[in-house]
N, CA, C, O and CB atoms as a CASP TS submission, in Angstrom:
PFRMAT TS
TARGET T0000
AUTHOR 0000-0000-0000
METHOD Language model
MODEL 1
PARENT N/A
ATOM      1  N   MET     1    -173.757-147.146 121.924  1.00  0.00           N
ATOM      2  CA  MET     1    -175.114-147.639 122.016  1.00  0.00           C
ATOM      3  C   MET     1    -176.107-146.484 122.087  1.00  0.00           C
ATOM      4  O   MET     1    -177.210-146.572 121.547  1.00  0.00           O
ATOM      5  CB  MET     1    -175.264-148.547 123.229  1.00  0.00           C
ATOM      6  N   LEU     2    -175.715-145.406 122.751  1.00  0.00           N
ATOM      7  CA  LEU     2    -176.607-144.255 122.852  1.00  0.00           C
ATOM      8  C   LEU     2    -176.838-143.637 121.476  1.00  0.00           C
ATOM      9  O   LEU     2    -177.974-143.318 121.124  1.00  0.00           O
ATOM     10  CB  LEU     2    -176.029-143.208 123.819  1.00  0.00           C
ATOM     11  N   VAL     3    -175.781-143.467 120.704  1.00  0.00           N
ATOM     12  CA  VAL     3    -175.914-142.901 119.355  1.00  0.00           C
ATOM     13  C   VAL     3    -176.813-143.797 118.507  1.00  0.00           C
ATOM     14  O   VAL     3    -177.683-143.297 117.794  1.00  0.00           O
ATOM     15  CB  VAL     3    -174.519-142.736 118.681  1.00  0.00           C
ATOM     16  N   ASP     4    -176.615-145.111 118.573  1.00  0.00           N
ATOM     17  CA  ASP     4    -177.458-146.044 117.828  1.00  0.00           C
ATOM     18  C   ASP     4    -178.920-145.902 118.231  1.00  0.00           C
ATOM     19  O   ASP     4    -179.805-145.924 117.377  1.00  0.00           O
ATOM     20  CB  ASP     4    -176.989-147.485 118.051  1.00  0.00           C
ATOM     21  N   ALA     5    -179.174-145.758 119.518  1.00  0.00           N
ATOM     22  CA  ALA     5    -180.551-145.628 120.006  1.00  0.00           C
ATOM     23  C   ALA     5    -181.185-144.329 119.498  1.00  0.00           C
ATOM     24  O   ALA     5    -182.361-144.308 119.134  1.00  0.00           O
ATOM     25  CB  ALA     5    -180.582-145.669 121.551  1.00  0.00           C
ATOM     26  N   ILE     6    -180.407-143.256 119.477  1.00  0.00           N
ATOM     27  CA  ILE     6    -180.933-141.977 118.981  1.00  0.00           C
ATOM     28  C   ILE     6    -181.288-142.094 117.508  1.00  0.00           C
ATOM     29  O   ILE     6    -182.366-141.666 117.095  1.00  0.00           O
ATOM     30  CB  ILE     6    -179.907-140.839 119.195  1.00  0.00           C
ATOM     31  N   PHE     7    -180.389-142.673 116.707  1.00  0.00           N
ATOM     32  CA  PHE     7    -180.668-142.825 115.280  1.00  0.00           C
ATOM     33  C   PHE     7    -181.849-143.770 115.030  1.00  0.00           C
ATOM     34  O   PHE     7    -182.606-143.575 114.080  1.00  0.00           O
ATOM     35  CB  PHE     7    -179.425-143.341 114.555  1.00  0.00           C
ATOM     36  N   LYS     8    -182.005-144.776 115.867  1.00  0.00           N
ATOM     37  CA  LYS     8    -183.131-145.697 115.708  1.00  0.00           C
ATOM     38  C   LYS     8    -184.447-144.954 115.924  1.00  0.00           C
ATOM     39  O   LYS     8    -185.419-145.171 115.200  1.00  0.00           O
ATOM     40  CB  LYS     8    -183.013-146.885 116.696  1.00  0.00           C
ATOM     41  N   HIS     9    -184.469-144.076 116.927  1.00  0.00           N
ATOM     42  CA  HIS     9    -185.673-143.310 117.245  1.00  0.00           C
ATOM     43  C   HIS     9    -185.881-142.167 116.269  1.00  0.00           C
ATOM     44  O   HIS     9    -187.016-141.891 115.881  1.00  0.00           O
ATOM     45  CB  HIS     9    -185.596-142.770 118.664  1.00  0.00           C
ATOM     46  N   SER    10    -184.798-141.487 115.858  1.00  0.00           N
ATOM     47  CA  SER    10    -184.854-140.332 114.951  1.00  0.00           C
ATOM     48  C   SER    10    -183.777-140.475 113.884  1.00  0.00           C
ATOM     49  O   SER    10    -182.669-139.969 114.063  1.00  0.00           O
ATOM     50  CB  SER    10    -184.674-138.995 115.734  1.00  0.00           C
ATOM     51  N   PRO    11    -184.075-141.154 112.775  1.00  0.00           N
ATOM     52  CA  PRO    11    -183.066-141.414 111.745  1.00  0.00           C
ATOM     53  C   PRO    11    -182.393-140.166 111.175  1.00  0.00           C
ATOM     54  O   PRO    11    -181.270-140.253 110.679  1.00  0.00           O
ATOM     55  CB  PRO    11    -183.693-142.168 110.632  1.00  0.00           C
ATOM     56  N   ASN    12    -183.045-139.020 111.233  1.00  0.00           N
ATOM     57  CA  ASN    12    -182.473-137.781 110.697  1.00  0.00           C
ATOM     58  C   ASN    12    -181.868-136.891 111.776  1.00  0.00           C
ATOM     59  O   ASN    12    -181.632-135.705 111.545  1.00  0.00           O
ATOM     60  CB  ASN    12    -183.532-137.010 109.948  1.00  0.00           C
ATOM     61  N   ALA    13    -181.620-137.453 112.939  1.00  0.00           N
ATOM     62  CA  ALA    13    -181.069-136.665 114.048  1.00  0.00           C
ATOM     63  C   ALA    13    -179.705-136.079 113.674  1.00  0.00           C
ATOM     64  O   ALA    13    -178.942-136.682 112.920  1.00  0.00           O
ATOM     65  CB  ALA    13    -180.941-137.537 115.318  1.00  0.00           C
ATOM     66  N   LYS    14    -179.422-134.925 114.200  1.00  0.00           N
ATOM     67  CA  LYS    14    -178.113-134.278 114.042  1.00  0.00           C
ATOM     68  C   LYS    14    -177.367-134.472 115.354  1.00  0.00           C
ATOM     69  O   LYS    14    -177.771-133.946 116.392  1.00  0.00           O
ATOM     70  CB  LYS    14    -178.249-132.735 113.673  1.00  0.00           C
ATOM     71  N   ILE    15    -176.273-135.233 115.303  1.00  0.00           N
ATOM     72  CA  ILE    15    -175.565-135.617 116.521  1.00  0.00           C
ATOM     73  C   ILE    15    -174.104-135.185 116.441  1.00  0.00           C
ATOM     74  O   ILE    15    -173.452-135.329 115.406  1.00  0.00           O
ATOM     75  CB  ILE    15    -175.664-137.140 116.751  1.00  0.00           C
ATOM     76  N   VAL    16    -173.610-134.657 117.542  1.00  0.00           N
ATOM     77  CA  VAL    16    -172.190-134.347 117.694  1.00  0.00           C
ATOM     78  C   VAL    16    -171.710-135.081 118.938  1.00  0.00           C
ATOM     79  O   VAL    16    -172.298-134.944 120.011  1.00  0.00           O
ATOM     80  CB  VAL    16    -171.932-132.787 117.802  1.00  0.00           C
ATOM     81  N   VAL    17    -170.646-135.857 118.796  1.00  0.00           N
ATOM     82  CA  VAL    17    -170.055-136.566 119.930  1.00  0.00           C
ATOM     83  C   VAL    17    -168.744-135.864 120.255  1.00  0.00           C
ATOM     84  O   VAL    17    -167.854-135.786 119.407  1.00  0.00           O
ATOM     85  CB  VAL    17    -169.830-138.104 119.615  1.00  0.00           C
ATOM     86  N   CYS    18    -168.622-135.360 121.462  1.00  0.00           N
ATOM     87  CA  CYS    18    -167.428-134.620 121.872  1.00  0.00           C
ATOM     88  C   CYS    18    -166.727-135.354 123.006  1.00  0.00           C
ATOM     89  O   CYS    18    -167.346-136.058 123.804  1.00  0.00           O
ATOM     90  CB  CYS    18    -167.792-133.181 122.304  1.00  0.00           C
ATOM     91  N   GLY    19    -165.439-135.166 123.045  1.00  0.00           N
ATOM     92  CA  GLY    19    -164.690-135.755 124.141  1.00  0.00           C
ATOM     93  C   GLY    19    -163.226-135.871 123.800  1.00  0.00           C
ATOM     94  O   GLY    19    -162.826-135.666 122.654  1.00  0.00           O
ATOM     95  N   ASP    20    -162.448-136.192 124.770  1.00  0.00           N
ATOM     96  CA  ASP    20    -161.018-136.392 124.571  1.00  0.00           C
ATOM     97  C   ASP    20    -160.794-137.887 124.433  1.00  0.00           C
ATOM     98  O   ASP    20    -160.702-138.608 125.426  1.00  0.00           O
ATOM     99  CB  ASP    20    -160.169-135.787 125.753  1.00  0.00           C
ATOM    100  N   PHE    21    -160.709-138.343 123.200  1.00  0.00           N
ATOM    101  CA  PHE    21    -160.549-139.774 122.947  1.00  0.00           C
ATOM    102  C   PHE    21    -159.088-140.209 123.014  1.00  0.00           C
ATOM    103  O   PHE    21    -158.787-141.398 122.903  1.00  0.00           O
ATOM    104  CB  PHE    21    -161.128-140.130 121.590  1.00  0.00           C
ATOM    105  N   ASN    22    -158.178-139.245 123.197  1.00  0.00           N
ATOM    106  CA  ASN    22    -156.746-139.557 123.192  1.00  0.00           C
ATOM    107  C   ASN    22    -156.389-140.379 121.962  1.00  0.00           C
ATOM    108  O   ASN    22    -155.593-141.316 122.028  1.00  0.00           O
ATOM    109  CB  ASN    22    -156.349-140.315 124.474  1.00  0.00           C
ATOM    110  N   ALA    23    -156.994-140.007 120.841  1.00  0.00           N
ATOM    111  CA  ALA    23    -156.762-140.716 119.584  1.00  0.00           C
ATOM    112  C   ALA    23    -157.041-139.751 118.434  1.00  0.00           C
ATOM    113  O   ALA    23    -157.728-138.743 118.599  1.00  0.00           O
ATOM    114  CB  ALA    23    -157.661-141.999 119.477  1.00  0.00           C
ATOM    115  N   GLU    24    -156.503-140.079 117.288  1.00  0.00           N
ATOM    116  CA  GLU    24    -156.699-139.267 116.095  1.00  0.00           C
ATOM    117  C   GLU    24    -157.522-140.039 115.086  1.00  0.00           C
ATOM    118  O   GLU    24    -157.620-141.263 115.177  1.00  0.00           O
ATOM    119  CB  GLU    24    -155.350-138.844 115.485  1.00  0.00           C
ATOM    120  N   PRO    25    -158.122-139.339 114.113  1.00  0.00           N
ATOM    121  CA  PRO    25    -158.870-140.051 113.072  1.00  0.00           C
ATOM    122  C   PRO    25    -158.027-141.173 112.474  1.00  0.00           C
ATOM    123  O   PRO    25    -156.839-140.999 112.204  1.00  0.00           O
ATOM    124  CB  PRO    25    -159.317-139.077 111.965  1.00  0.00           C
ATOM    125  N   GLY    26    -158.653-142.310 112.276  1.00  0.00           N
ATOM    126  CA  GLY    26    -157.953-143.483 111.765  1.00  0.00           C
ATOM    127  C   GLY    26    -157.603-144.483 112.851  1.00  0.00           C
ATOM    128  O   GLY    26    -157.377-145.659 112.565  1.00  0.00           O
ATOM    129  N   GLU    27    -157.555-144.024 114.104  1.00  0.00           N
ATOM    130  CA  GLU    27    -157.272-144.936 115.209  1.00  0.00           C
ATOM    131  C   GLU    27    -158.571-145.634 115.643  1.00  0.00           C
ATOM    132  O   GLU    27    -159.668-145.120 115.423  1.00  0.00           O
ATOM    133  CB  GLU    27    -156.627-144.170 116.407  1.00  0.00           C
ATOM    134  N   VAL    28    -158.426-146.791 116.251  1.00  0.00           N
ATOM    135  CA  VAL    28    -159.566-147.647 116.580  1.00  0.00           C
ATOM    136  C   VAL    28    -160.630-146.930 117.399  1.00  0.00           C
ATOM    137  O   VAL    28    -161.818-147.069 117.107  1.00  0.00           O
ATOM    138  CB  VAL    28    -159.092-148.861 117.331  1.00  0.00           C
ATOM    139  N   LYS    29    -160.240-146.170 118.413  1.00  0.00           N
ATOM    140  CA  LYS    29    -161.228-145.494 119.267  1.00  0.00           C
ATOM    141  C   LYS    29    -162.127-144.582 118.450  1.00  0.00           C
ATOM    142  O   LYS    29    -163.348-144.593 118.612  1.00  0.00           O
ATOM    143  CB  LYS    29    -160.527-144.686 120.364  1.00  0.00           C
ATOM    144  N   VAL    30    -161.526-143.800 117.581  1.00  0.00           N
ATOM    145  CA  VAL    30    -162.293-142.859 116.764  1.00  0.00           C
ATOM    146  C   VAL    30    -163.102-143.608 115.713  1.00  0.00           C
ATOM    147  O   VAL    30    -164.266-143.279 115.485  1.00  0.00           O
ATOM    148  CB  VAL    30    -161.358-141.836 116.090  1.00  0.00           C
ATOM    149  N   GLU    31    -162.517-144.594 115.079  1.00  0.00           N
ATOM    150  CA  GLU    31    -163.227-145.363 114.055  1.00  0.00           C
ATOM    151  C   GLU    31    -164.447-146.070 114.634  1.00  0.00           C
ATOM    152  O   GLU    31    -165.472-146.187 113.962  1.00  0.00           O
ATOM    153  CB  GLU    31    -162.291-146.384 113.414  1.00  0.00           C
ATOM    154  N   ALA    32    -164.346-146.535 115.861  1.00  0.00           N
ATOM    155  CA  ALA    32    -165.484-147.209 116.502  1.00  0.00           C
ATOM    156  C   ALA    32    -166.653-146.247 116.695  1.00  0.00           C
ATOM    157  O   ALA    32    -167.809-146.635 116.529  1.00  0.00           O
ATOM    158  CB  ALA    32    -165.064-147.803 117.857  1.00  0.00           C
ATOM    159  N   ILE    33    -166.361-145.007 117.040  1.00  0.00           N
ATOM    160  CA  ILE    33    -167.412-144.004 117.225  1.00  0.00           C
ATOM    161  C   ILE    33    -167.990-143.579 115.882  1.00  0.00           C
ATOM    162  O   ILE    33    -169.203-143.418 115.755  1.00  0.00           O
ATOM    163  CB  ILE    33    -166.865-142.779 117.979  1.00  0.00           C
ATOM    164  N   CYS    34    -167.131-143.396 114.875  1.00  0.00           N
ATOM    165  CA  CYS    34    -167.581-142.923 113.562  1.00  0.00           C
ATOM    166  C   CYS    34    -168.474-143.937 112.860  1.00  0.00           C
ATOM    167  O   CYS    34    -169.473-143.560 112.247  1.00  0.00           O
ATOM    168  CB  CYS    34    -166.384-142.605 112.684  1.00  0.00           C
ATOM    169  N   GLY    35    -168.132-145.204 112.942  1.00  0.00           N
ATOM    170  CA  GLY    35    -168.969-146.249 112.350  1.00  0.00           C
ATOM    171  C   GLY    35    -169.051-146.192 110.836  1.00  0.00           C
ATOM    172  O   GLY    35    -170.140-146.339 110.279  1.00  0.00           O
ATOM    173  N   SER    36    -167.934-145.984 110.154  1.00  0.00           N
ATOM    174  CA  SER    36    -167.974-145.875 108.694  1.00  0.00           C
ATOM    175  C   SER    36    -168.430-147.180 108.048  1.00  0.00           C
ATOM    176  O   SER    36    -168.184-148.268 108.569  1.00  0.00           O
ATOM    177  CB  SER    36    -166.597-145.480 108.154  1.00  0.00           C
ATOM    178  N   VAL    37    -169.093-147.050 106.915  1.00  0.00           N
ATOM    179  CA  VAL    37    -169.602-148.212 106.197  1.00  0.00           C
ATOM    180  C   VAL    37    -168.458-149.139 105.801  1.00  0.00           C
ATOM    181  O   VAL    37    -168.617-150.360 105.825  1.00  0.00           O
ATOM    182  CB  VAL    37    -170.390-147.775 104.953  1.00  0.00           C
ATOM    183  N   GLU    38    -167.310-148.576 105.438  1.00  0.00           N
ATOM    184  CA  GLU    38    -166.155-149.390 105.057  1.00  0.00           C
ATOM    185  C   GLU    38    -165.694-150.293 106.203  1.00  0.00           C
ATOM    186  O   GLU    38    -165.235-151.410 105.966  1.00  0.00           O
ATOM    187  CB  GLU    38    -165.005-148.492 104.610  1.00  0.00           C
ATOM    188  N   ASN    39    -165.812-149.820 107.422  1.00  0.00           N
ATOM    189  CA  ASN    39    -165.381-150.614 108.582  1.00  0.00           C
ATOM    190  C   ASN    39    -166.438-151.600 109.048  1.00  0.00           C
ATOM    191  O   ASN    39    -166.108-152.669 109.560  1.00  0.00           O
ATOM    192  CB  ASN    39    -165.016-149.700 109.725  1.00  0.00           C
ATOM    193  N   THR    40    -167.707-151.248 108.874  1.00  0.00           N
ATOM    194  CA  THR    40    -168.773-152.116 109.365  1.00  0.00           C
ATOM    195  C   THR    40    -169.254-153.099 108.304  1.00  0.00           C
ATOM    196  O   THR    40    -169.759-154.173 108.628  1.00  0.00           O
ATOM    197  CB  THR    40    -169.937-151.281 109.850  1.00  0.00           C
ATOM    198  N   GLY    41    -169.094-152.726 107.035  1.00  0.00           N
ATOM    199  CA  GLY    41    -169.599-153.571 105.955  1.00  0.00           C
ATOM    200  C   GLY    41    -171.119-153.574 105.871  1.00  0.00           C
ATOM    201  O   GLY    41    -171.701-154.410 105.179  1.00  0.00           O
ATOM    202  N   ASN    42    -171.762-152.649 106.567  1.00  0.00           N
ATOM    203  CA  ASN    42    -173.223-152.596 106.608  1.00  0.00           C
ATOM    204  C   ASN    42    -173.708-151.292 105.995  1.00  0.00           C
ATOM    205  O   ASN    42    -173.724-150.256 106.660  1.00  0.00           O
ATOM    206  CB  ASN    42    -173.740-152.736 108.058  1.00  0.00           C
ATOM    207  N   SER    43    -174.105-151.342 104.728  1.00  0.00           N
ATOM    208  CA  SER    43    -174.535-150.117 104.041  1.00  0.00           C
ATOM    209  C   SER    43    -175.838-149.554 104.601  1.00  0.00           C
ATOM    210  O   SER    43    -176.164-148.396 104.340  1.00  0.00           O
ATOM    211  CB  SER    43    -174.698-150.388 102.560  1.00  0.00           C
ATOM    212  N   ASP    44    -176.590-150.348 105.365  1.00  0.00           N
ATOM    213  CA  ASP    44    -177.813-149.843 105.995  1.00  0.00           C
ATOM    214  C   ASP    44    -177.512-148.770 107.040  1.00  0.00           C
ATOM    215  O   ASP    44    -178.390-147.987 107.403  1.00  0.00           O
ATOM    216  CB  ASP    44    -178.583-150.992 106.641  1.00  0.00           C
ATOM    217  N   LEU    45    -176.275-148.736 107.519  1.00  0.00           N
ATOM    218  CA  LEU    45    -175.898-147.754 108.541  1.00  0.00           C
ATOM    219  C   LEU    45    -175.371-146.457 107.944  1.00  0.00           C
ATOM    220  O   LEU    45    -174.919-145.580 108.680  1.00  0.00           O
ATOM    221  CB  LEU    45    -174.854-148.342 109.462  1.00  0.00           C
ATOM    222  N   ARG    46    -175.420-146.321 106.621  1.00  0.00           N
ATOM    223  CA  ARG    46    -174.863-145.150 105.939  1.00  0.00           C
ATOM    224  C   ARG    46    -175.350-143.826 106.543  1.00  0.00           C
ATOM    225  O   ARG    46    -174.575-142.877 106.654  1.00  0.00           O
ATOM    226  CB  ARG    46    -175.221-145.199 104.463  1.00  0.00           C
ATOM    227  N   GLY    47    -176.610-143.761 106.925  1.00  0.00           N
ATOM    228  CA  GLY    47    -177.171-142.531 107.480  1.00  0.00           C
ATOM    229  C   GLY    47    -176.740-142.223 108.902  1.00  0.00           C
ATOM    230  O   GLY    47    -177.008-141.131 109.402  1.00  0.00           O
ATOM    231  N   SER    48    -176.082-143.157 109.560  1.00  0.00           N
ATOM    232  CA  SER    48    -175.689-142.931 110.953  1.00  0.00           C
ATOM    233  C   SER    48    -174.176-142.830 111.141  1.00  0.00           C
ATOM    234  O   SER    48    -173.680-142.944 112.262  1.00  0.00           O
ATOM    235  CB  SER    48    -176.227-144.041 111.820  1.00  0.00           C
ATOM    236  N   VAL    49    -173.448-142.618 110.055  1.00  0.00           N
ATOM    237  CA  VAL    49    -172.000-142.435 110.149  1.00  0.00           C
ATOM    238  C   VAL    49    -171.715-141.064 110.760  1.00  0.00           C
ATOM    239  O   VAL    49    -172.368-140.082 110.409  1.00  0.00           O
ATOM    240  CB  VAL    49    -171.322-142.572 108.746  1.00  0.00           C
ATOM    241  N   LEU    50    -170.749-140.992 111.667  1.00  0.00           N
ATOM    242  CA  LEU    50    -170.348-139.735 112.308  1.00  0.00           C
ATOM    243  C   LEU    50    -168.940-139.375 111.834  1.00  0.00           C
ATOM    244  O   LEU    50    -167.963-139.853 112.412  1.00  0.00           O
ATOM    245  CB  LEU    50    -170.401-139.853 113.874  1.00  0.00           C
ATOM    246  N   PRO    51    -168.812-138.543 110.798  1.00  0.00           N
ATOM    247  CA  PRO    51    -167.469-138.202 110.302  1.00  0.00           C
ATOM    248  C   PRO    51    -166.729-137.295 111.281  1.00  0.00           C
ATOM    249  O   PRO    51    -167.351-136.436 111.907  1.00  0.00           O
ATOM    250  CB  PRO    51    -167.562-137.519 108.928  1.00  0.00           C
ATOM    251  N   PRO    52    -165.411-137.467 111.426  1.00  0.00           N
ATOM    252  CA  PRO    52    -164.649-136.580 112.310  1.00  0.00           C
ATOM    253  C   PRO    52    -164.697-135.145 111.780  1.00  0.00           C
ATOM    254  O   PRO    52    -164.500-134.922 110.586  1.00  0.00           O
ATOM    255  CB  PRO    52    -163.176-137.063 112.437  1.00  0.00           C
ATOM    256  N   CYS    53    -164.954-134.181 112.651  1.00  0.00           N
ATOM    257  CA  CYS    53    -165.018-132.790 112.207  1.00  0.00           C
ATOM    258  C   CYS    53    -163.665-132.317 111.682  1.00  0.00           C
ATOM    259  O   CYS    53    -163.606-131.371 110.896  1.00  0.00           O
ATOM    260  CB  CYS    53    -165.483-131.886 113.352  1.00  0.00           C
ATOM    261  N   SER    54    -162.594-132.953 112.100  1.00  0.00           N
ATOM    262  CA  SER    54    -161.268-132.548 111.625  1.00  0.00           C
ATOM    263  C   SER    54    -161.102-132.787 110.132  1.00  0.00           C
ATOM    264  O   SER    54    -160.211-132.208 109.510  1.00  0.00           O
ATOM    265  CB  SER    54    -160.186-133.296 112.386  1.00  0.00           C
ATOM    266  N   SER    55    -161.948-133.631 109.548  1.00  0.00           N
ATOM    267  CA  SER    55    -161.841-133.884 108.113  1.00  0.00           C
ATOM    268  C   SER    55    -162.310-132.689 107.288  1.00  0.00           C
ATOM    269  O   SER    55    -162.066-132.642 106.082  1.00  0.00           O
ATOM    270  CB  SER    55    -162.647-135.116 107.739  1.00  0.00           C
ATOM    271  N   SER    56    -162.980-131.724 107.918  1.00  0.00           N
ATOM    272  CA  SER    56    -163.442-130.542 107.190  1.00  0.00           C
ATOM    273  C   SER    56    -162.587-129.301 107.463  1.00  0.00           C
ATOM    274  O   SER    56    -162.952-128.194 107.066  1.00  0.00           O
ATOM    275  CB  SER    56    -164.880-130.253 107.551  1.00  0.00           C
ATOM    276  N   ILE    57    -161.458-129.488 108.136  1.00  0.00           N
ATOM    277  CA  ILE    57    -160.558-128.370 108.450  1.00  0.00           C
ATOM    278  C   ILE    57    -159.324-128.451 107.557  1.00  0.00           C
ATOM    279  O   ILE    57    -158.723-129.516 107.418  1.00  0.00           O
ATOM    280  CB  ILE    57    -160.147-128.386 109.957  1.00  0.00           C
ATOM    281  N   ALA    58    -158.952-127.337 106.959  1.00  0.00           N
ATOM    282  CA  ALA    58    -157.784-127.300 106.079  1.00  0.00           C
ATOM    283  C   ALA    58    -156.516-127.725 106.827  1.00  0.00           C
ATOM    284  O   ALA    58    -156.315-127.360 107.986  1.00  0.00           O
ATOM    285  CB  ALA    58    -157.605-125.889 105.493  1.00  0.00           C
ATOM    286  N   GLU    59    -155.669-128.497 106.150  1.00  0.00           N
ATOM    287  CA  GLU    59    -154.423-128.997 106.761  1.00  0.00           C
ATOM    288  C   GLU    59    -153.576-127.875 107.363  1.00  0.00           C
ATOM    289  O   GLU    59    -152.958-128.061 108.410  1.00  0.00           O
ATOM    290  CB  GLU    59    -153.598-129.753 105.722  1.00  0.00           C
ATOM    291  N   LEU    60    -153.545-126.717 106.709  1.00  0.00           N
ATOM    292  CA  LEU    60    -152.698-125.613 107.176  1.00  0.00           C
ATOM    293  C   LEU    60    -153.085-125.101 108.558  1.00  0.00           C
ATOM    294  O   LEU    60    -152.236-124.575 109.278  1.00  0.00           O
ATOM    295  CB  LEU    60    -152.758-124.476 106.192  1.00  0.00           C
ATOM    296  N   ILE    61    -154.337-125.244 108.936  1.00  0.00           N
ATOM    297  CA  ILE    61    -154.784-124.708 110.228  1.00  0.00           C
ATOM    298  C   ILE    61    -155.329-125.788 111.162  1.00  0.00           C
ATOM    299  O   ILE    61    -155.910-125.471 112.200  1.00  0.00           O
ATOM    300  CB  ILE    61    -155.848-123.652 110.004  1.00  0.00           C
ATOM    301  N   LYS    62    -155.149-127.044 110.808  1.00  0.00           N
ATOM    302  CA  LYS    62    -155.751-128.145 111.557  1.00  0.00           C
ATOM    303  C   LYS    62    -155.109-128.383 112.917  1.00  0.00           C
ATOM    304  O   LYS    62    -155.794-128.815 113.844  1.00  0.00           O
ATOM    305  CB  LYS    62    -155.672-129.399 110.751  1.00  0.00           C
ATOM    306  N   PHE    63    -153.822-128.116 113.066  1.00  0.00           N
ATOM    307  CA  PHE    63    -153.117-128.508 114.277  1.00  0.00           C
ATOM    308  C   PHE    63    -152.819-127.316 115.182  1.00  0.00           C
ATOM    309  O   PHE    63    -152.576-126.205 114.711  1.00  0.00           O
ATOM    310  CB  PHE    63    -151.830-129.213 113.919  1.00  0.00           C
ATOM    311  N   SER    64    -152.843-127.566 116.472  1.00  0.00           N
ATOM    312  CA  SER    64    -152.593-126.511 117.445  1.00  0.00           C
ATOM    313  C   SER    64    -151.107-126.319 117.713  1.00  0.00           C
ATOM    314  O   SER    64    -150.710-125.309 118.292  1.00  0.00           O
ATOM    315  CB  SER    64    -153.309-126.818 118.740  1.00  0.00           C
ATOM    316  N   GLN    65    -150.281-127.276 117.298  1.00  0.00           N
ATOM    317  CA  GLN    65    -148.838-127.137 117.486  1.00  0.00           C
ATOM    318  C   GLN    65    -148.091-127.950 116.432  1.00  0.00           C
ATOM    319  O   GLN    65    -148.628-128.898 115.859  1.00  0.00           O
ATOM    320  CB  GLN    65    -148.426-127.587 118.908  1.00  0.00           C
ATOM    321  N   LEU    66    -146.850-127.561 116.192  1.00  0.00           N
ATOM    322  CA  LEU    66    -145.971-128.304 115.302  1.00  0.00           C
ATOM    323  C   LEU    66    -144.812-128.843 116.121  1.00  0.00           C
ATOM    324  O   LEU    66    -144.257-128.129 116.955  1.00  0.00           O
ATOM    325  CB  LEU    66    -145.463-127.414 114.127  1.00  0.00           C
ATOM    326  N   HIS    67    -144.447-130.083 115.893  1.00  0.00           N
ATOM    327  CA  HIS    67    -143.310-130.692 116.570  1.00  0.00           C
ATOM    328  C   HIS    67    -142.458-131.364 115.504  1.00  0.00           C
ATOM    329  O   HIS    67    -142.914-132.276 114.815  1.00  0.00           O
ATOM    330  CB  HIS    67    -143.768-131.717 117.673  1.00  0.00           C
ATOM    331  N   LEU    68    -141.217-130.905 115.375  1.00  0.00           N
ATOM    332  CA  LEU    68    -140.315-131.418 114.346  1.00  0.00           C
ATOM    333  C   LEU    68    -140.951-131.342 112.966  1.00  0.00           C
ATOM    334  O   LEU    68    -140.783-132.239 112.139  1.00  0.00           O
ATOM    335  CB  LEU    68    -139.916-132.857 114.657  1.00  0.00           C
ATOM    336  N   GLY    69    -141.688-130.252 112.729  1.00  0.00           N
ATOM    337  CA  GLY    69    -142.299-130.009 111.441  1.00  0.00           C
ATOM    338  C   GLY    69    -143.580-130.764 111.172  1.00  0.00           C
ATOM    339  O   GLY    69    -144.154-130.639 110.090  1.00  0.00           O
ATOM    340  N   LYS    70    -144.042-131.547 112.134  1.00  0.00           N
ATOM    341  CA  LYS    70    -145.275-132.321 111.967  1.00  0.00           C
ATOM    342  C   LYS    70    -146.343-131.768 112.887  1.00  0.00           C
ATOM    343  O   LYS    70    -146.086-131.493 114.060  1.00  0.00           O
ATOM    344  CB  LYS    70    -145.037-133.825 112.253  1.00  0.00           C
ATOM    345  N   GLY    71    -147.557-131.604 112.344  1.00  0.00           N
ATOM    346  CA  GLY    71    -148.662-131.113 113.154  1.00  0.00           C
ATOM    347  C   GLY    71    -149.151-132.148 114.142  1.00  0.00           C
ATOM    348  O   GLY    71    -149.273-133.328 113.814  1.00  0.00           O
ATOM    349  N   THR    72    -149.429-131.703 115.346  1.00  0.00           N
ATOM    350  CA  THR    72    -150.005-132.570 116.359  1.00  0.00           C
ATOM    351  C   THR    72    -151.191-131.859 116.997  1.00  0.00           C
ATOM    352  O   THR    72    -151.254-130.630 117.009  1.00  0.00           O
ATOM    353  CB  THR    72    -148.948-132.961 117.428  1.00  0.00           C
ATOM    354  N   CYS    73    -152.117-132.624 117.517  1.00  0.00           N
ATOM    355  CA  CYS    73    -153.316-132.037 118.140  1.00  0.00           C
ATOM    356  C   CYS    73    -153.034-131.566 119.541  1.00  0.00           C
ATOM    357  O   CYS    73    -153.928-131.048 120.209  1.00  0.00           O
ATOM    358  CB  CYS    73    -154.458-133.040 118.161  1.00  0.00           C
TER
END
C-alpha cells in the first residue's frame, strides 16, 4: 500500500524495496511486491511495476553459494 501511495503521489518515483522475503523471484511473496502486469491484468499499473534486481545479474554470479551444483541465495 505504501508503494502504491508513493506512485499515486509521484508517478515517476524511483523506488527500491529491500528486505528478506524468504522467497525467490517467481514466488508469491515476491510477485505480490513486484506487481507485474501479467499477474494483475491491469496495464494501467505498467509504470509502477517493481522488477526484482536479481533479474539484471548474470546467472554465473547471481548466487552466493552452490549446493549440489545448483545456485542458492
